[in-house]
C-alpha positions in Angstrom: 23.4 -89.7 -11.5 20.9 -90.5 -14.2 20.0 -88.0 -16.9 16.3 -86.9 -17.0 14.8 -87.4 -20.4 11.6 -85.6 -21.6 9.3 -88.6 -21.0 10.5 -88.9 -17.4 10.3 -85.2 -16.7 6.6 -85.1 -17.7 5.8 -87.5 -14.9 7.1 -85.2 -12.2 6.1 -81.8 -13.6 3.8 -79.8 -11.3 2.0 -76.5 -11.0 2.4 -73.9 -8.3 -0.5 -72.3 -6.5 -1.0 -68.6 -6.4 0.8 -66.9 -3.4 -1.3 -65.2 -0.8 -1.0 -61.4 -0.2 1.3 -61.5 2.8 3.2 -63.8 5.0 2.2 -64.1 8.7 4.7 -62.3 11.0 7.0 -64.2 13.2 10.1 -66.4 13.4 10.7 -68.8 10.5 13.1 -71.8 10.6 15.1 -73.2 7.7 14.0 -76.7 6.6 17.4 -78.5 6.1 16.4 -81.0 3.5 13.6 -79.1 1.7 16.1 -78.0 -1.1 16.1 -81.6 -2.3 12.4 -81.3 -3.2 12.8 -78.6 -5.9 10.8 -79.3 -9.0 12.9 -80.8 -11.9 13.2 -79.1 -15.2 11.6 -80.6 -18.4 14.3 -80.8 -21.1 13.4 -80.0 -24.7 13.6 -82.7 -27.4 17.1 -83.6 -28.1 18.5 -82.7 -24.7 19.0 -84.7 -21.5 19.4 -83.2 -18.0 21.3 -84.4 -15.0 19.6 -82.7 -12.0 21.5 -81.5 -9.0 20.0 -79.7 -6.0 21.7 -77.1 -3.9 21.0 -74.6 -1.1 20.0 -71.1 -2.2 21.3 -69.7 1.1 25.1 -69.5 1.0 26.9 -71.6 3.5 28.9 -68.6 4.6 25.7 -66.8 5.8 25.1 -69.5 8.4 21.4 -68.9 8.3 19.1 -71.2 10.4 16.3 -68.7 11.1 14.6 -65.6 9.6 12.0 -63.2 10.9 9.2 -61.5 9.1 7.1 -58.4 9.8 3.8 -57.5 8.3 2.4 -54.0 7.9 -1.3 -54.4 7.1 -1.7 -50.8 6.2 1.1 -50.6 3.7 0.5 -54.3 2.7 4.2 -55.0 3.0 6.3 -57.8 4.4 9.9 -57.3 5.5 12.1 -60.4 5.8 15.4 -60.5 7.6 17.8 -63.5 7.4 19.6 -64.1 10.7 23.1 -64.3 9.3 26.6 -64.9 10.8 27.9 -61.5 12.0 30.9 -61.9 9.6 28.7 -62.4 6.5 29.2 -59.7 3.9 26.5 -59.4 1.2 28.0 -59.2 -2.4 25.6 -59.4 -5.2 28.4 -59.9 -7.7 30.0 -62.8 -5.8 29.0 -66.0 -4.1 27.5 -64.2 -1.1 24.6 -62.9 -3.1 21.9 -63.4 -0.5 20.8 -59.9 0.8 20.3 -59.8 4.6 16.9 -58.2 4.3 14.1 -58.0 1.7 10.8 -56.3 1.4 7.9 -57.5 -0.8 5.6 -57.6 -2.7 6.4 -54.9 -5.3 9.1 -53.2 -3.2 11.7 -51.3 -5.3 12.9 -48.5 -3.0 16.2 -49.6 -1.7 18.2 -46.8 0.0 20.6 -46.2 2.8 17.7 -45.4 5.1 15.7 -48.4 3.9 18.2 -51.1 3.1 15.8 -53.8 1.9 16.4 -55.6 -1.4 13.7 -56.3 -3.9 12.5 -59.7 -5.1 10.7 -61.1 -8.1 11.0 -57.9 -10.1 14.2 -57.8 -12.2 15.3 -60.3 -14.9 18.8 -60.6 -13.3 19.7 -64.1 -12.2 21.5 -62.4 -9.3 18.2 -61.4 -7.7 16.4 -63.7 -5.3 13.0 -65.0 -6.2 10.5 -65.6 -3.3 7.4 -67.8 -3.3 5.3 -67.9 -0.2 2.1 -69.2 1.5 0.7 -67.7 4.6 3.1 -69.6 6.8 6.1 -70.5 4.7 8.3 -69.2 2.0 11.0 -70.4 -0.4 14.0 -68.5 -1.7 15.6 -69.5 -5.0 18.0 -68.4 -7.7 17.9 -69.0 -11.4 18.9 -72.6 -12.4 22.4 -73.0 -13.6 22.7 -75.0 -16.8 26.0 -76.3 -18.1 26.8 -78.4 -21.2 28.6 -81.6 -20.2 28.9 -83.2 -23.7 26.9 -85.0 -26.3 26.2 -88.6 -27.4 25.3 -90.0 -30.7 22.5 -92.6 -30.8 23.0 -94.8 -33.8 20.3 -95.6 -36.4 18.1 -98.6 -35.7 17.2 -99.4 -39.4 17.7 -98.2 -42.9 15.6 -95.2 -44.1 12.7 -95.6 -46.3 12.6 -93.8 -49.7 10.2 -91.2 -48.3 12.4 -90.7 -45.2 15.5 -90.3 -47.5 13.7 -87.7 -49.5 12.6 -85.7 -46.5 16.1 -85.8 -45.0 17.7 -84.7 -48.3 15.3 -81.9 -49.2 13.9 -80.6 -45.9 16.6 -81.7 -43.5 14.0 -83.6 -41.5 15.7 -86.8 -40.8 14.0 -89.7 -38.9 16.0 -90.5 -35.8 15.3 -94.3 -36.1 16.8 -94.2 -39.6 19.6 -91.7 -39.3 20.4 -91.7 -35.5 20.2 -88.7 -33.3 22.4 -86.3 -31.3 21.6 -85.8 -27.6 23.1 -82.8 -25.7 23.8 -83.7 -22.0 23.5 -80.9 -19.5 23.9 -80.5 -15.7 21.1 -78.4 -14.3 21.6 -77.1 -10.7 18.5 -76.0 -8.8 19.1 -73.5 -5.9 16.3 -73.4 -3.4 15.6 -73.3 0.3 12.4 -73.5 2.3 11.5 -71.7 5.6 8.4 -72.4 7.7 6.7 -70.5 10.5 8.0 -71.6 13.9 6.8 -69.0 16.3 4.0 -66.4 15.3 4.9 -63.0 16.6 3.1 -59.7 16.1 5.9 -57.9 14.3 4.5 -54.8 12.5 7.8 -53.5 11.1 11.6 -53.9 10.9 14.1 -51.2 11.7 17.6 -50.9 10.5 19.9 -49.4 13.2 22.7 -47.3 11.8 24.6 -46.8 15.0 24.8 -48.7 18.3 21.9 -48.0 20.6 20.9 -49.0 24.1 17.9 -51.3 24.5 15.9 -50.1 27.5 13.8 -52.4 29.8 10.9 -49.9 29.8 9.7 -47.0 27.7 11.8 -44.5 29.6 15.4 -43.9 30.4 15.6 -46.8 32.8 17.8 -49.9 32.9 19.5 -51.1 29.7 19.0 -54.8 28.9 21.3 -55.0 25.8 23.1 -53.0 23.2 22.0 -53.1 19.6 25.0 -53.3 17.3 25.3 -50.8 14.4 24.0 -52.3 11.2 21.5 -54.5 13.0 17.9 -55.2 12.1 15.3 -55.3 14.9 11.7 -56.4 14.8 9.0 -53.8 15.9 6.2 -55.0 18.1 4.7 -51.6 19.0 5.3 -48.0 18.2 4.5 -44.8 20.2 5.5 -41.3 19.1 8.4 -41.5 21.6 9.4 -45.1 21.7 9.6 -48.4 19.7 9.1 -51.7 21.5 11.3 -54.2 19.6 12.9 -57.6 19.8 16.6 -58.0 19.0 16.9 -61.5 17.5 20.1 -63.5 17.6 21.4 -65.9 14.9 20.1 -68.8 16.9 16.6 -67.4 17.0 16.6 -66.3 20.6 15.2 -62.8 21.3 15.7 -60.0 23.8 12.7 -57.6 24.2 13.0 -53.9 25.1 12.4 -50.3 24.0 14.3 -47.9 21.7 14.2 -44.2 22.2 13.1 -42.8 18.8 15.2 -39.6 19.4 18.3 -41.7 19.6 17.3 -43.9 16.5 16.8 -40.9 14.2 18.7 -37.8 15.3 16.8 -34.7 14.1 17.5 -31.0 13.7 15.1 -29.3 16.2 13.9 -25.9 14.9 12.1 -23.6 17.3 8.8 -22.4 15.9 7.2 -19.0 16.1 3.8 -20.6 16.6 2.7 -21.0 20.2 -0.3 -21.3 22.4 -0.7 -20.0 26.0 0.2 -23.4 27.3 2.7 -24.7 24.7 5.7 -23.8 22.5 6.8 -26.0 19.6 9.9 -27.3 17.9 9.9 -28.9 14.4 12.0 -32.1 14.1 13.6 -32.0 10.6 15.4 -34.9 9.0 17.8 -34.5 6.1 17.3 -37.2 3.5 18.2 -38.0 -0.1 15.2 -35.9 -1.3 15.9 -33.0 1.0 14.6 -31.9 4.4 11.5 -33.5 5.7 9.4 -32.7 8.8 9.1 -36.0 10.7 8.4 -34.9 14.3 6.9 -32.1 16.3 7.9 -31.5 19.9 5.3 -29.9 22.2 7.0 -28.0 25.1 5.5 -26.6 28.3 5.4 -22.8 27.8 6.4 -22.2 31.4 9.1 -24.8 32.1 10.3 -25.6 28.6 10.0 -29.3 29.3 8.7 -31.8 26.7 5.0 -32.6 27.2 4.4 -34.5 24.0 6.1 -35.5 20.7 4.1 -36.1 17.5 5.4 -38.6 14.8 4.2 -41.0 12.1 2.5 -38.5 9.8 3.2 -38.2 6.1 4.9 -35.1 4.7 6.7 -34.2 1.5 10.1 -32.5 1.5 10.0 -28.9 2.7 13.0 -27.2 1.1 15.7 -26.1 3.5 13.6 -27.0 6.5 15.3 -24.5 8.8 12.4 -21.9 9.0 10.5 -21.0 12.2 7.2 -20.9 10.4 6.7 -24.6 9.5 3.9 -24.8 12.1 0.7 -22.8 12.5 -1.9 -22.5 15.3 -5.6 -22.1 14.5 -8.9 -23.2 16.0 -9.7 -25.8 13.4 -12.7 -27.3 15.1 -14.1 -24.1 16.7 -14.0 -25.3 20.2 -12.1 -22.4 21.6 -8.7 -24.1 21.7 -5.9 -23.6 19.4 -5.0 -26.5 17.2 -1.8 -27.3 15.2 -1.3 -27.3 11.4 1.9 -28.8 9.9 3.0 -29.3 6.3 1.6 -32.5 4.6 1.7 -33.9 1.1 2.2 -31.7 -2.0 -0.5 -33.3 -4.0 1.7 -33.9 -7.1 1.4 -31.6 -10.1 -2.0 -30.2 -9.1 -2.8 -27.7 -6.3 -4.1 -30.5 -4.1 -1.7 -30.1 -1.1 -2.8 -31.3 2.4 -1.9 -30.3 5.9 -1.3 -32.4 8.9 -3.9 -31.3 11.5 -3.6 -32.0 15.2 -6.6 -31.1 17.4 -6.1 -30.1 21.0 -7.9 -32.3 23.4 -8.6 -30.3 26.5 -9.4 -33.4 28.6 -6.0 -34.9 28.1 -4.1 -31.7 27.4 -2.6 -33.4 24.3 -2.7 -32.8 20.5 -4.4 -35.6 18.6 -4.0 -36.3 14.9 -7.1 -35.5 12.9 -7.1 -38.0 10.0 -10.3 -36.6 8.4 -9.0 -33.0 8.3 -5.5 -34.1 7.3 -6.9 -35.8 4.2 -8.7 -32.7 2.8 -6.8 -30.9 0.1 -6.4 -27.1 0.2 -8.0 -26.9 3.6 -9.4 -23.4 4.4 -10.7 -22.6 7.9 -13.3 -19.8 8.2 -13.8 -18.7 11.8 -16.5 -16.1 10.8 -19.1 -18.7 9.8 -17.4 -21.7 11.4 -17.0 -23.7 8.2 -14.1 -25.5 6.6 -13.6 -25.6 2.9 -11.6 -28.1 0.8 -10.8 -27.5 -2.9 -9.2 -29.7 -5.5 -8.4 -29.9 -9.2 -8.4 -32.9 -11.4 -6.5 -31.8 -14.5 -7.3 -28.8 -16.7 -11.0 -29.3 -16.9 -12.2 -30.4 -13.5 -12.5 -28.4 -10.3 -14.3 -29.1 -7.0 -14.9 -27.7 -3.6 -16.5 -29.1 -0.4 -17.8 -27.3 2.7 -17.9 -28.9 6.2 -19.2 -28.0 9.6 -18.7 -29.5 13.0 -22.0 -30.9 14.4 -22.0 -32.4 17.9 -18.2 -32.7 17.7 -18.2 -34.6 14.3 -17.2 -33.3 10.9 -20.2 -33.1 8.6 -20.2 -32.2 4.9 -22.9 -29.6 4.2 -22.1 -28.4 0.7 -20.2 -29.2 -2.5 -19.5 -27.8 -6.0 -17.9 -29.5 -9.0 -17.4 -28.2 -12.5 -16.2 -30.3 -15.4 -16.0 -30.0 -19.1 -18.0 -32.5 -21.1 -16.2 -35.2 -23.1 -17.0 -33.5 -26.4 -15.8 -30.1 -25.0 -19.1 -28.5 -25.8 -20.6 -28.0 -22.3 -19.6 -27.1 -18.8 -21.3 -29.4 -16.3 -21.8 -28.0 -12.8 -23.0 -30.1 -9.9 -24.0 -28.5 -6.6 -24.7 -30.4 -3.4 -26.3 -29.2 -0.2 -27.3 -30.8 3.1 -31.1 -31.0 3.2 -33.5 -33.3 5.1 -30.7 -35.2 6.7 -28.7 -36.0 3.6 -26.6 -34.5 0.8 -28.7 -33.7 -2.3 -27.3 -32.8 -5.7 -28.3 -30.9 -8.8 -26.4 -30.8 -12.1 -26.7 -28.1 -14.8 -25.2 -27.8 -18.2 -24.1 -24.6 -20.0 -22.5 -24.2 -23.4 -18.7 -23.8 -23.0 -17.2 -20.4 -24.1 -15.0 -21.0 -27.2 -11.4 -20.3 -26.6 -10.1 -17.2 -28.3 -7.9 -17.9 -31.3 
């Protein structure tokens, strides 16, 4: 195999286009010979490279296919290589291909989310991914090994000027003094996958223990058993069920439904809050950061049977998570029906915590997630004047509040107040807003700040 010298390398050097935001979801197939098309390396002056091309995917993995999900809201791809069942990932050995990755900018590997990161660390043991909308490559750092050196003899005698430069500055003309060439073998590790079948995968689930795959979204016939440690592709989610595909190593798929109660067993805590029609249980999951409210069960107050389950809301850890007062009932939209409030996000260091609000829909008899109310920090519900107030703080010197009313069933801002300290610290600027003539109108005043006492 010939060595690649600098002049030759320049002729094949190329440039890579910027990657798109996300891969399209679906089933991807390995291109068997694409690894041979890896870009060669340009050697520096004085070196010569012998290029060799190898697969990035270990042979022991037996990978021919991979599948990809795309979550447009989180702007996240998850990628699963369909490996041989006997393959064991070992980042410190030859089997360094992780079975599943998440990108871009994913760095949250855990037992619950066993997805490796890419393109982040400097370690040559971490995979690097490049992608277009319908294809991706996986590669490792090139391996460079010194094979030896050759001495190229001088072609002529040095001139007096060349002799002086070589003696004084150690700058010796190769034609007059010969030259030394280091010879290296450079191995490029790369594999390419292209989209074979677009599929609307919105997520990937890791299954810790064996689960039945149901034919329908109910306890009906079982079409397959999902093995412990498997990854499945999610097509659709409801609060009670996931519609998934179990994909085999050869790319074939079995479609069915997973009971979410079976996928993530929870501790169900009976709540003191109730309505005339319903009682509630809080589904608490113990994780690495403590207990977290991840589900709410709505039970028929008369029969005790489940009428509804609520999931897929965001909530920070809640301490022990075994209390009976995690949920509250209040008429949040003043329609005469009790609604449901649950813990939300803490809001970080400031007192900007939120609640998850579920409004009761009398037409369907179900609780419906209220995104607008759930986004308001420090929500306060005033039944006397039928207003809702939200307050927030932005650091030491900025405070704000907003007032809302329901008009024709829609949430409408009707007032606001914001107070901030000017950049020079000399004035307090207060902005008040009110709903007039069909729109919010604002007025700002400035008063001199009161000096702090020494």
